[in-house]
DSSP file (Angstrom, degrees, kcal/mol; ACC not computed):
  #  RESIDUE AA STRUCTURE BP1 BP2  ACC     N-H-->O    O-->H-N    N-H-->O    O-->H-N    TCO  KAPPA ALPHA  PHI   PSI    X-CA   Y-CA   Z-CA
    1    1 A X              0   0    0      0, 0.0    31,-0.1     0, 0.0    27,-0.1   0.000 360.0 360.0 360.0 143.2  -12.0  -98.2  -69.8
    2    2 A X        -     0   0    0     29,-0.2     2,-0.2    26,-0.2    37,-0.1  -0.288 360.0-108.3 -74.6 162.8  -15.7  -98.2  -68.8
    3    3 A X        +     0   0    0     33,-0.2    37,-2.1    35,-0.1     2,-0.3  -0.619  43.3 176.6 -89.2 151.4  -17.2  -96.2  -66.0
    4    4 A X  E     -a   40   0A   0     35,-0.2     2,-0.5    -2,-0.2    37,-0.2  -0.993  35.3-144.3-153.5 158.0  -18.3  -97.9  -62.9
    5    5 A X  E     -a   41   0A   0     35,-2.7    37,-2.2    -2,-0.3     2,-0.5  -0.998  31.7-168.6-116.1 126.3  -19.7  -97.6  -59.4
    6    6 A X  E     -a   42   0A   0     -2,-0.5     2,-0.5    35,-0.2    37,-0.2  -0.971  11.1-170.2-128.9 128.6  -18.2 -100.2  -57.2
    7    7 A X  E     -a   43   0A   0     35,-2.7    37,-2.5    -2,-0.5     2,-0.4  -0.962   7.8-172.1-117.7 129.3  -19.3 -101.1  -53.7
    8    8 A X  E     +a   44   0A   0     -2,-0.5     2,-0.4    35,-0.2    37,-0.2  -0.974   7.6 177.4-127.3 132.8  -17.1 -103.4  -51.5
    9    9 A X  E     -a   45   0A   0     35,-2.5    37,-2.5    -2,-0.4     2,-0.6  -0.997   8.7-167.3-134.8 130.5  -17.9 -105.0  -48.2
   10   10 A X  E     +a   46   0A   0     -2,-0.4    37,-0.1    35,-0.2     6,-0.1  -0.951  16.2 164.1-121.1 109.7  -15.6 -107.3  -46.3
   11   11 A X  S    S+     0   0    0     35,-2.9    36,-0.2    -2,-0.6    37,-0.1   0.348  75.3  32.1-102.7   3.1  -17.4 -109.1  -43.4
   12   12 A X  S    S+     0   0    0     34,-0.3     2,-0.2    35,-0.1    35,-0.1   0.594  96.2  72.0-141.7 -12.3  -14.7 -111.8  -42.8
   13   13 A X        -     0   0    0     33,-0.2     3,-0.3     1,-0.1   144,-0.2  -0.632  60.8-137.2-109.7 168.2  -11.1 -111.0  -43.5
   14   14 A X  S    S+     0   0    0    142,-1.4     3,-0.2    -2,-0.2   143,-0.1   0.237  96.1  71.1-101.2  12.0   -8.5 -108.8  -41.8
   15   15 A X     >  +     0   0    0    141,-0.3     4,-2.7     1,-0.1     5,-0.3  -0.224  53.2 141.0-121.3  40.5   -7.3 -107.4  -45.1
   16   16 A X  H  > S+     0   0    0     -3,-0.3     4,-2.5     1,-0.2     5,-0.2   0.893  72.7  45.3 -53.9 -51.1  -10.3 -105.2  -46.1
   17   17 A X  H  > S+     0   0    0      1,-0.2     4,-2.4     2,-0.2    -1,-0.2   0.917 114.9  48.1 -63.1 -43.6   -8.3 -102.2  -47.5
   18   18 A X  H  > S+     0   0    0      2,-0.2     4,-2.6     1,-0.2    -2,-0.2   0.922 113.7  46.6 -63.5 -45.1   -6.0 -104.5  -49.5
   19   19 A X  H  X S+     0   0    0     -4,-2.7     4,-2.7     2,-0.2     5,-0.3   0.882 111.9  50.5 -67.2 -38.7   -8.8 -106.5  -50.9
   20   20 A X  H  X S+     0   0    0     -4,-2.5     4,-2.1    -5,-0.3    -1,-0.2   0.932 112.7  47.8 -63.8 -42.7  -10.8 -103.5  -51.8
   21   21 A X  H  X S+     0   0    0     -4,-2.4     4,-2.3    -5,-0.2    -2,-0.2   0.937 114.4  46.0 -60.1 -48.9   -7.8 -102.0  -53.6
   22   22 A X  H  X S+     0   0    0     -4,-2.6     4,-2.2     1,-0.2    -2,-0.2   0.913 113.9  46.5 -64.3 -45.3   -7.1 -105.2  -55.5
   23   23 A X  H  X S+     0   0    0     -4,-2.7     4,-2.6     2,-0.2    -1,-0.2   0.856 111.6  52.8 -69.7 -33.1  -10.7 -105.9  -56.6
   24   24 A X  H  X S+     0   0    0     -4,-2.1     4,-2.0    -5,-0.3    -2,-0.2   0.944 112.1  44.1 -64.4 -46.6  -11.1 -102.2  -57.7
   25   25 A X  H  X S+     0   0    0     -4,-2.3     4,-1.9     1,-0.2    -2,-0.2   0.864 113.8  52.1 -63.7 -36.0   -8.0 -102.4  -59.8
   26   26 A X  H  X S+     0   0    0     -4,-2.2     4,-3.1     2,-0.2    -2,-0.2   0.901 106.2  53.2 -66.6 -41.4   -9.1 -105.8  -61.1
   27   27 A X  H  X S+     0   0    0     -4,-2.6     4,-2.2     1,-0.2    -2,-0.2   0.938 109.2  49.2 -58.7 -46.0  -12.5 -104.4  -62.1
   28   28 A X  H  < S+     0   0    0     -4,-2.0     4,-0.3     1,-0.2    -1,-0.2   0.886 112.4  48.6 -60.6 -38.1  -10.8 -101.7  -64.1
   29   29 A X  H >< S+     0   0    0     -4,-1.9     3,-1.4     1,-0.2     4,-0.4   0.912 109.4  51.7 -68.5 -43.0   -8.7 -104.4  -65.8
   30   30 A X  H >X S+     0   0    0     -4,-3.1     4,-2.5     1,-0.3     3,-2.3   0.898 101.1  62.6 -60.6 -39.7  -11.7 -106.6  -66.6
   31   31 A X  T 3< S+     0   0    0     -4,-2.2    -1,-0.3     1,-0.3   -29,-0.2   0.606  93.4  63.3 -67.7  -9.2  -13.4 -103.6  -68.2
   32   32 A X  T <4 S+     0   0    0     -3,-1.4    -1,-0.3    -4,-0.3    -2,-0.2   0.678 113.9  33.9 -80.4 -19.7  -10.6 -103.5  -70.8
   33   33 A X  T <4 S+     0   0    0     -3,-2.3     2,-0.7    -4,-0.4    -2,-0.2   0.781 120.2  48.7-100.5 -38.7  -11.8 -106.9  -71.9
   34   34 A X  S  < S-     0   0    0     -4,-2.5     2,-0.4     2,-0.0    -1,-0.2  -0.891  80.3-152.8-109.6 102.0  -15.6 -106.6  -71.3
   35   35 A X        -     0   0    0     -2,-0.7     2,-0.4    -3,-0.1    -3,-0.1  -0.620   9.8-167.4 -82.5 129.8  -16.8 -103.4  -72.9
   36   36 A X        -     0   0    0     -2,-0.4   -33,-0.2    -5,-0.2     4,-0.1  -0.948  17.1-154.8-118.0 134.8  -19.9 -101.9  -71.4
   37   37 A X  S    S+     0   0    0     -2,-0.4     2,-0.2   -35,-0.1    -1,-0.1   0.816  80.4  47.0 -77.1 -29.4  -21.9  -99.1  -73.0
   38   38 A X  S    S-     0   0    0      1,-0.1     2,-0.2   -36,-0.0    46,-0.2  -0.641 100.0 -88.8-107.3 164.7  -23.3  -97.8  -69.8
   39   39 A X  E     - b   0  84A   0     44,-1.0    46,-3.1    -2,-0.2     2,-0.3  -0.552  50.9-140.9 -64.3 133.8  -21.8  -97.0  -66.4
   40   40 A X  E     -ab   4  85A   0    -37,-2.1   -35,-2.7    -2,-0.2     2,-0.4  -0.710  10.8-152.6-100.3 155.2  -22.0 -100.2  -64.4
   41   41 A X  E     +ab   5  86A   0     44,-2.4    46,-1.9    -2,-0.3    47,-0.9  -0.995  22.6 171.2-122.9 131.1  -22.8 -100.7  -60.7
   42   42 A X  E     -ab   6  88A   0    -37,-2.2   -35,-2.7    -2,-0.4     2,-0.4  -0.999  16.9-159.3-144.0 141.0  -21.3 -103.7  -59.0
   43   43 A X  E     -ab   7  89A   0     45,-2.2    47,-2.6    -2,-0.4     2,-0.4  -0.943   4.6-169.1-119.0 144.1  -21.1 -104.9  -55.4
   44   44 A X  E     -ab   8  90A   0    -37,-2.5   -35,-2.5    -2,-0.4     2,-0.4  -1.000   2.9-172.5-130.9 135.9  -18.7 -107.4  -53.9
   45   45 A X  E     -ab   9  91A   0     45,-2.6    47,-2.7    -2,-0.4     2,-0.5  -0.995  12.6-151.9-129.5 132.0  -18.9 -109.0  -50.4
   46   46 A X  E     +ab  10  92A   0    -37,-2.5   -35,-2.9    -2,-0.4   -34,-0.3  -0.901  30.1 163.9-100.0 126.5  -16.4 -111.1  -48.7
   47   47 A X  E     - b   0  93A   0     45,-2.8    47,-3.0    -2,-0.5    48,-0.5  -0.727  34.8-101.3-131.6 179.2  -17.9 -113.5  -46.2
   48   48 A X     >  -     0   0    0     -2,-0.2     4,-2.3    45,-0.2     5,-0.2  -0.490  41.0 -98.4 -97.2 174.3  -17.1 -116.7  -44.3
   49   49 A X  H  > S+     0   0    0      1,-0.2     4,-2.4     2,-0.2     5,-0.2   0.865 121.2  56.9 -62.2 -36.8  -18.1 -120.3  -45.2
   50   50 A X  H  > S+     0   0    0      1,-0.2     4,-1.9     2,-0.2    -1,-0.2   0.929 110.2  44.0 -59.7 -45.5  -21.0 -120.2  -42.7
   51   51 A X  H  > S+     0   0    0      2,-0.2     4,-2.2     1,-0.2    -2,-0.2   0.927 115.2  45.9 -67.6 -45.9  -22.5 -117.2  -44.4
   52   52 A X  H  X S+     0   0    0     -4,-2.3     4,-2.9     1,-0.2    -1,-0.2   0.841 109.5  57.1 -68.6 -30.5  -22.0 -118.4  -48.0
   53   53 A X  H  X S+     0   0    0     -4,-2.4     4,-2.5    -5,-0.2    11,-0.3   0.930 108.0  47.2 -60.7 -46.5  -23.4 -121.9  -47.0
   54   54 A X  H  X S+     0   0    0     -4,-1.9     4,-2.4     2,-0.2    -2,-0.2   0.911 114.3  46.5 -60.9 -43.9  -26.6 -120.2  -45.8
   55   55 A X  H  X>S+     0   0    0     -4,-2.2     4,-2.8     2,-0.2     5,-0.5   0.916 112.5  50.5 -62.5 -45.7  -26.9 -118.2  -49.0
   56   56 A X  H  X5S+     0   0    0     -4,-2.9     6,-1.7     1,-0.2     4,-1.7   0.893 113.4  45.3 -60.8 -41.8  -26.1 -121.2  -51.1
   57   57 A X  H  X5S+     0   0    0     -4,-2.5     4,-0.7     4,-0.3    -1,-0.2   0.914 116.7  44.3 -68.0 -44.7  -28.8 -123.3  -49.3
   58   58 A X  H  <5S+     0   0    0     -4,-2.4    -2,-0.2    -5,-0.2    -3,-0.2   0.919 127.8  24.1 -70.2 -45.0  -31.4 -120.6  -49.4
   59   59 A X  H  <5S+     0   0    0     -4,-2.8    -3,-0.2    -5,-0.2    -2,-0.2   0.758 135.5  27.6 -97.7 -27.5  -31.1 -119.4  -53.0
   60   60 A X  H  <<S-     0   0    0     -4,-1.7    -3,-0.2    -5,-0.5    -2,-0.1   0.456  93.4-127.2-114.3  -3.4  -29.5 -122.3  -54.8
   61   61 A X     <  +     0   0    0     -4,-0.7     2,-0.5    -5,-0.4    -4,-0.3   0.822  65.6 134.5  59.8  32.1  -30.8 -125.2  -52.7
   62   62 A X        -     0   0    0     -6,-1.7     2,-1.7    -9,-0.1    -1,-0.2  -0.966  50.3-148.2-115.2 117.6  -27.3 -126.5  -52.4
   63   63 A X        +     0   0    0     -2,-0.5     2,-0.3    -6,-0.1   -10,-0.1  -0.421  67.4  65.3 -90.1  62.4  -26.5 -127.5  -48.7
   64   64 A X  S    S-     0   0    0     -2,-1.7    -2,-0.1   -11,-0.3    -8,-0.1  -0.967  86.4 -90.8-166.3 158.8  -22.8 -126.7  -48.6
   65   65 A X        -     0   0    0     -2,-0.3     2,-0.3    -9,-0.1   -12,-0.1  -0.385  40.4-166.4 -70.2 160.8  -20.5 -123.7  -48.8
   66   66 A X        -     0   0    0    -17,-0.1    30,-0.2     1,-0.1    27,-0.2  -0.871  28.3-115.5-138.6 172.6  -19.1 -122.7  -52.2
   67   67 A X  S    S+     0   0    0     -2,-0.3    26,-2.4     1,-0.3     2,-0.3   0.903  89.4   4.4 -82.4 -40.7  -16.3 -120.3  -53.3
   68   68 A X  E     -C   92   0A   0     24,-0.2     2,-0.4    28,-0.1    -1,-0.3  -0.999  54.2-169.9-148.2 144.2  -18.3 -117.7  -55.2
   69   69 A X  E     -C   91   0A   0     22,-2.3    22,-3.1    -2,-0.3     2,-0.5  -0.998  10.0-157.3-130.9 136.5  -21.9 -116.8  -55.9
   70   70 A X  E     -C   90   0A   0     -2,-0.4     2,-0.6    20,-0.2    20,-0.2  -0.960   2.3-165.3-115.7 132.3  -23.1 -114.2  -58.4
   71   71 A X  E     -C   89   0A   0     18,-2.9    18,-2.4    -2,-0.5     2,-0.4  -0.952  13.0-150.2-116.6 112.1  -26.5 -112.5  -58.1
   72   72 A X  E     -C   88   0A   0     -2,-0.6    16,-0.3    16,-0.2     3,-0.3  -0.641  13.2-174.0 -80.6 132.8  -27.5 -110.7  -61.3
   73   73 A X  S    S+     0   0    0     14,-1.5     3,-0.2    -2,-0.4    15,-0.2   0.569  77.5  62.8 -99.8 -11.7  -29.7 -107.6  -60.7
   74   74 A X        +     0   0    0     13,-0.6    -1,-0.1     1,-0.2     4,-0.1   0.034  65.9 106.4-105.6  28.3  -30.4 -106.9  -64.4
   75   75 A X        +     0   0    0     -3,-0.3    -1,-0.2    12,-0.1     2,-0.1   0.085  60.5 101.2 -88.9  24.9  -32.1 -110.1  -65.4
   76   76 A X  S    S-     0   0    0     -3,-0.2     2,-0.1     1,-0.0    -2,-0.0  -0.319  89.1-100.2-100.4-174.1  -35.5 -108.3  -65.5
   77   77 A X        +     0   0    0     -2,-0.1    -2,-0.1     2,-0.0    -3,-0.0  -0.194  61.9 155.5 -99.6  40.2  -37.5 -107.0  -68.4
   78   78 A X        -     0   0    0      1,-0.1    -4,-0.0    -4,-0.1     0, 0.0  -0.226  53.4-118.7 -67.4 160.5  -36.4 -103.4  -68.1
   79   79 A X        -     0   0    0      1,-0.1    -1,-0.1     0, 0.0    -2,-0.0   0.484  39.8-119.3 -81.3  -0.5  -36.5 -101.2  -71.2
   80   80 A X  S    S+     0   0    0      1,-0.1    -1,-0.1     0, 0.0    -2,-0.1   0.550  82.6 116.4  79.4   4.9  -32.8 -100.6  -71.1
   81   81 A X        +     0   0    0      2,-0.0     2,-0.1     3,-0.0    -1,-0.1   0.538  39.5 109.4 -86.4  -8.6  -33.3  -96.8  -70.7
   82   82 A X        -     0   0    0      1,-0.1    -4,-0.0     2,-0.1     0, 0.0  -0.431  69.7-134.5 -71.5 144.9  -31.6  -96.5  -67.3
   83   83 A X  S    S+     0   0    0     -2,-0.1   -44,-1.0   -45,-0.1     2,-0.4   0.641  87.2  57.0 -75.4 -13.6  -28.3  -94.8  -67.3
   84   84 A X  E    S-b   39   0A   0    -46,-0.2     2,-0.9     2,-0.0   -44,-0.2  -0.963  72.4-142.8-123.2 136.1  -26.6  -97.4  -65.1
   85   85 A X  E     -b   40   0A   0    -46,-3.1   -44,-2.4    -2,-0.4     2,-1.4  -0.843  16.7-155.3 -93.9 101.7  -26.3 -101.1  -65.6
   86   86 A X  E     -b   41   0A   0     -2,-0.9   -13,-0.3   -46,-0.2   -44,-0.1  -0.658  14.8-178.0 -80.8  96.4  -26.8 -102.5  -62.2
   87   87 A X  E     -     0   0A   0    -46,-1.9   -14,-1.5    -2,-1.4   -13,-0.6   0.871  31.8-126.3 -69.0 -39.3  -24.9 -105.8  -62.7
   88   88 A X  E     -bC  42  72A   0    -47,-0.9   -45,-2.2   -16,-0.3     2,-0.4  -0.967  33.6 -42.5 132.5-148.2  -25.4 -107.3  -59.3
   89   89 A X  E     -bC  43  71A   0    -18,-2.4   -18,-2.9    -2,-0.4     2,-0.5  -0.970  27.9-154.1-134.2 142.2  -23.3 -108.8  -56.5
   90   90 A X  E     -bC  44  70A   0    -47,-2.6   -45,-2.6    -2,-0.4     2,-0.5  -0.970  15.6-165.5-111.6 122.3  -20.4 -111.1  -56.3
   91   91 A X  E     -bC  45  69A   0    -22,-3.1   -22,-2.3    -2,-0.5     2,-0.4  -0.950   7.0-172.4-113.0 123.3  -20.1 -112.9  -53.0
   92   92 A X  E     -bC  46  68A   0    -47,-2.7   -45,-2.8    -2,-0.5     2,-0.7  -0.945  20.0-136.1-120.7 133.3  -16.8 -114.7  -52.2
   93   93 A X  E  >  -b   47   0A   0    -26,-2.4     4,-2.2    -2,-0.4   -45,-0.2  -0.790   8.2-162.5 -87.3 117.2  -16.0 -117.0  -49.2
   94   94 A X  H  > S+     0   0    0    -47,-3.0     4,-2.3    -2,-0.7     5,-0.2   0.870  90.6  55.6 -64.0 -37.5  -12.7 -116.1  -47.7
   95   95 A X  H  > S+     0   0    0    -48,-0.5     4,-1.9     2,-0.2    -1,-0.2   0.927 111.0  41.7 -63.1 -46.7  -12.5 -119.5  -46.0
   96   96 A X  H  > S+     0   0    0    -30,-0.2     4,-2.7     2,-0.2     5,-0.2   0.887 113.0  55.0 -69.0 -38.9  -13.0 -121.5  -49.3
   97   97 A X  H  X S+     0   0    0     -4,-2.2     4,-2.5     1,-0.2    -2,-0.2   0.890 107.3  50.3 -60.2 -38.7  -10.6 -119.1  -51.1
   98   98 A X  H  X S+     0   0    0     -4,-2.3     4,-2.2     2,-0.2    -1,-0.2   0.928 111.6  47.6 -65.8 -45.4   -7.9 -119.8  -48.5
   99   99 A X  H  X S+     0   0    0     -4,-1.9     4,-2.1     1,-0.2    -2,-0.2   0.917 114.3  46.6 -60.6 -44.3   -8.4 -123.6  -48.9
  100  100 A X  H  X S+     0   0    0     -4,-2.7     4,-2.4     2,-0.2    -2,-0.2   0.880 110.6  52.5 -68.1 -38.6   -8.3 -123.4  -52.6
  101  101 A X  H  X>S+     0   0    0     -4,-2.5     5,-2.0    -5,-0.2     4,-0.8   0.913 110.1  48.6 -62.2 -42.6   -5.2 -121.1  -52.6
  102  102 A X  H ><5S+     0   0    0     -4,-2.2     3,-0.6     2,-0.2    -2,-0.2   0.916 111.3  50.5 -62.6 -42.9   -3.4 -123.6  -50.4
  103  103 A X  H 3<5S+     0   0    0     -4,-2.1    -2,-0.2     1,-0.2    -1,-0.2   0.907 117.7  38.2 -62.0 -42.7   -4.4 -126.5  -52.7
  104  104 A X  H 3<5S-     0   0    0     -4,-2.4    -1,-0.2     2,-0.1    -2,-0.2   0.424 107.8-126.5 -91.2   1.0   -3.1 -124.7  -55.8
  105  105 A X  T <<5 +     0   0    0     -4,-0.8     2,-0.3    -3,-0.6    -3,-0.2   0.905  68.5 115.1  55.2  48.8   -0.1 -123.2  -54.0
  106  106 A X  S   <S-     0   0    0     -5,-2.0    -1,-0.2    -6,-0.1    -2,-0.1  -0.928  74.1 -73.1-137.0 166.2   -0.7 -119.6  -54.9
  107  107 A X     >  -     0   0    0     -2,-0.3     4,-1.7     1,-0.1     3,-0.4  -0.224  35.6-124.8 -60.5 147.3   -1.6 -116.5  -52.8
  108  108 A X  H  > S+     0   0    0      1,-0.2     4,-2.4     2,-0.2     5,-0.2   0.893 112.4  58.6 -57.4 -41.7   -5.1 -116.1  -51.3
  109  109 A X  H  > S+     0   0    0     44,-0.6     4,-2.2     1,-0.2    -1,-0.2   0.868 103.1  52.0 -58.7 -38.0   -5.4 -112.8  -53.1
  110  110 A X  H  > S+     0   0    0     -3,-0.4     4,-2.4     2,-0.2    -1,-0.2   0.904 108.9  50.6 -64.6 -40.6   -4.8 -114.5  -56.5
  111  111 A X  H  X S+     0   0    0     -4,-1.7     4,-2.3     2,-0.2    -2,-0.2   0.897 110.1  49.6 -64.4 -38.5   -7.6 -117.0  -55.7
  112  112 A X  H  X S+     0   0    0     -4,-2.4     4,-2.7     2,-0.2    -1,-0.2   0.896 109.4  52.2 -66.4 -38.6   -9.9 -114.1  -54.8
  113  113 A X  H  X S+     0   0    0     -4,-2.2     4,-2.4     2,-0.2    -2,-0.2   0.923 110.0  49.4 -62.5 -43.1   -9.0 -112.4  -58.1
  114  114 A X  H  X S+     0   0    0     -4,-2.4     4,-2.3     2,-0.2    -2,-0.2   0.911 113.5  45.3 -59.0 -45.7   -9.8 -115.6  -59.9
  115  115 A X  H  X S+     0   0    0     -4,-2.3     4,-2.7     2,-0.2    -2,-0.2   0.872 111.1  53.3 -68.2 -37.6  -13.2 -115.9  -58.1
  116  116 A X  H  X S+     0   0    0     -4,-2.7     4,-2.6     2,-0.2    -2,-0.2   0.931 110.7  46.5 -62.3 -47.1  -14.0 -112.2  -58.7
  117  117 A X  H  X S+     0   0    0     -4,-2.4     4,-2.7     2,-0.2     5,-0.2   0.931 111.9  51.7 -60.6 -46.0  -13.3 -112.6  -62.5
  118  118 A X  H  X S+     0   0    0     -4,-2.3     4,-1.9     1,-0.2    -2,-0.2   0.931 112.0  45.8 -56.1 -47.9  -15.4 -115.8  -62.6
  119  119 A X  H  X S+     0   0    0     -4,-2.7     4,-2.2     1,-0.2    -1,-0.2   0.896 111.8  51.9 -62.7 -41.3  -18.3 -114.0  -60.8
  120  120 A X  H  X S+     0   0    0     -4,-2.6     4,-1.2     1,-0.2    -1,-0.2   0.906 107.7  51.8 -63.1 -41.3  -18.1 -111.0  -63.1
  121  121 A X  H  <>S+     0   0    0     -4,-2.7     5,-2.7     1,-0.2    -1,-0.2   0.893 108.3  51.6 -64.2 -38.2  -18.2 -113.1  -66.2
  122  122 A X  H ><5S+     0   0    0     -4,-1.9     3,-1.8     1,-0.2    -1,-0.2   0.935 108.9  50.4 -59.6 -45.3  -21.3 -114.8  -65.0
  123  123 A X  H 3<5S+     0   0    0     -4,-2.2    -1,-0.2     1,-0.3    -2,-0.2   0.737 106.8  57.0 -64.2 -22.0  -22.9 -111.4  -64.4
  124  124 A X  T 3<5S-     0   0    0     -4,-1.2    -1,-0.3    -3,-0.2    -2,-0.2   0.341 129.1 -94.3 -91.4   5.5  -21.9 -110.5  -67.9
  125  125 A X  T < 5S+     0   0    0     -3,-1.8    -3,-0.2     1,-0.3     2,-0.2   0.426  80.5 134.7 101.0   0.6  -23.8 -113.4  -69.4
  126  126 A X      < +     0   0    0     -5,-2.7    -1,-0.3    -6,-0.2     2,-0.3  -0.540  26.3 173.6 -80.8 149.6  -21.0 -116.0  -69.6
  127  127 A X        -     0   0    0     -2,-0.2    10,-0.4     6,-0.1     9,-0.1  -0.937  32.2-148.4-147.3 170.1  -21.7 -119.6  -68.4
  128  128 A X        +     0   0    0     -2,-0.3     6,-0.1     9,-0.1    -2,-0.0  -0.029  63.6 109.4-134.5  32.9  -20.0 -123.0  -68.4
  129  129 A X  S    S+     0   0    0      5,-0.0     2,-0.3     4,-0.0    -1,-0.1   0.872  78.9  47.4 -74.6 -39.2  -22.9 -125.4  -68.7
  130  130 A X  S  > S-     0   0    0      1,-0.1     4,-2.8    -3,-0.0     5,-0.2  -0.741  89.9-118.9-102.4 152.1  -22.1 -126.5  -72.2
  131  131 A X  H  > S+     0   0    0     -2,-0.3     4,-2.5     1,-0.2     5,-0.2   0.900 113.4  48.0 -59.2 -44.4  -18.6 -127.4  -73.3
  132  132 A X  H  > S+     0   0    0      2,-0.2     4,-2.1     1,-0.2    -1,-0.2   0.922 113.3  48.3 -63.9 -43.2  -18.3 -124.7  -75.9
  133  133 A X  H  > S+     0   0    0      1,-0.2     4,-2.9     2,-0.2     5,-0.2   0.919 111.4  51.2 -60.2 -43.6  -19.5 -122.0  -73.4
  134  134 A X  H  X S+     0   0    0     -4,-2.8     4,-3.0     1,-0.2     5,-0.3   0.909 107.9  51.1 -62.5 -43.7  -17.1 -123.3  -70.9
  135  135 A X  H  X S+     0   0    0     -4,-2.5     4,-1.9     1,-0.2    -1,-0.2   0.920 113.6  45.2 -58.6 -44.5  -14.1 -123.2  -73.2
  136  136 A X  H  X S+     0   0    0     -4,-2.1     4,-2.2     2,-0.2     5,-0.2   0.937 115.9  45.5 -65.1 -47.2  -15.0 -119.6  -74.1
  137  137 A X  H  X S+     0   0    0     -4,-2.9     4,-2.7   -10,-0.4    -2,-0.2   0.943 115.6  45.0 -64.2 -47.3  -15.6 -118.5  -70.5
  138  138 A X  H  X S+     0   0    0     -4,-3.0     4,-2.4    -5,-0.2    -1,-0.2   0.842 110.7  54.1 -69.6 -31.4  -12.5 -120.1  -69.1
  139  139 A X  H  X S+     0   0    0     -4,-1.9     4,-2.3    -5,-0.3    -1,-0.2   0.931 113.4  42.5 -64.1 -45.0  -10.3 -118.9  -71.9
  140  140 A X  H  X S+     0   0    0     -4,-2.2     4,-2.4     2,-0.2    -2,-0.2   0.908 113.3  53.1 -65.9 -42.5  -11.4 -115.3  -71.2
  141  141 A X  H  X S+     0   0    0     -4,-2.7     4,-2.4    -5,-0.2    -2,-0.2   0.915 111.8  44.8 -58.2 -45.4  -11.1 -115.8  -67.5
  142  142 A X  H  X S+     0   0    0     -4,-2.4     4,-3.0     2,-0.2     5,-0.2   0.892 111.1  53.5 -69.2 -39.4   -7.5 -117.0  -67.8
  143  143 A X  H  X S+     0   0    0     -4,-2.3     4,-1.1     2,-0.2    -2,-0.2   0.909 112.3  45.0 -60.0 -41.7   -6.6 -114.2  -70.2
  144  144 A X  H  X S+     0   0    0     -4,-2.4     4,-0.6     2,-0.2     3,-0.4   0.957 116.9  44.2 -66.8 -50.2   -7.9 -111.6  -67.7
  145  145 A X  H >< S+     0   0    0     -4,-2.4     3,-0.9     1,-0.2    -2,-0.2   0.912 113.4  49.2 -61.5 -45.7   -6.2 -113.2  -64.7
  146  146 A X  H 3< S+     0   0    0     -4,-3.0    -1,-0.2     1,-0.2    -2,-0.2   0.719 112.7  48.3 -69.8 -20.7   -2.9 -113.9  -66.4
  147  147 A X  H 3< S+     0   0    0     -4,-1.1     2,-0.9    -3,-0.4    -1,-0.2   0.473  85.0 104.3 -97.6  -2.7   -2.6 -110.3  -67.7
  148  148 A X    <<  -     0   0    0     -3,-0.9     2,-0.8    -4,-0.6  -122,-0.1  -0.702  60.4-156.0 -81.9 109.6   -3.5 -108.7  -64.4
  149  149 A X        +     0   0    0     -2,-0.9     2,-0.3     2,-0.1    -2,-0.1  -0.779  32.2 144.9 -91.8 109.6   -0.3 -107.4  -63.0
  150  150 A X        -     0   0    0     -2,-0.8     2,-1.5     2,-0.0    -2,-0.0  -0.998  53.6-124.0-147.9 139.5   -0.6 -107.1  -59.3
  151  151 A X        -     0   0    0     -2,-0.3     2,-0.1     2,-0.0    -2,-0.1  -0.665  38.0-150.3 -85.0  89.0    1.8 -107.6  -56.4
  152  152 A X        -     0   0    0     -2,-1.5     2,-0.3   -45,-0.0   -45,-0.0  -0.370   9.7-160.0 -64.8 134.4   -0.2 -110.1  -54.5
  153  153 A X        -     0   0    0     -2,-0.1     2,-0.8   -46,-0.0   -44,-0.6  -0.830  28.1-104.6-110.2 152.5    0.3 -110.1  -50.7
  154  154 A X        -     0   0    0     -2,-0.3     2,-0.2   -46,-0.1   -47,-0.0  -0.675  43.2-165.6 -80.4 111.1   -0.5 -112.9  -48.5
  155  155 A X        -     0   0    0     -2,-0.8     2,-0.3  -140,-0.0   -47,-0.2  -0.566   4.2-145.0 -95.9 163.3   -3.8 -112.1  -46.7
  156  156 A X              0   0    0     -2,-0.2  -142,-1.4   -48,-0.0  -141,-0.3  -0.827 360.0 360.0-123.1 162.1   -5.2 -113.8  -43.7
  157  157 A X              0   0    0     -2,-0.3   -62,-0.1  -144,-0.2   -63,-0.1   0.443 360.0 360.0 -69.2 360.0   -8.7 -114.6  -42.4
């Protein structure tokens, strides 16, 4: 398993400790699939729809909330000599995750796990703009999620 520095901030749910525990274990699980040569640094923030709507509008020019946004910090022209790969930040809307979990009839925590994996894959260079890319990304995303053994608890906003 790769080494990591992980920062978690929950600004919107009442399940901060549980979500930090779950996303930390999930990060360790993801690193079994996505091998990193360097120690990685990653941040995750849980927000509400109002906050993610504002971020989406400001940075993506999309005037609505979304479920997850990833901001890559290593998209620069660095020489690669730094000892830590600062991957960036994954921002997840708890409100949208709750709606999607209800729609798919699974626990909110599982939906957050799905969104976390999706965000991490984007930060790792995966995309789903082209059909072939999408097939590869979604296959890996599903393999990671379906092999993640976790006792999901029902969290609340």
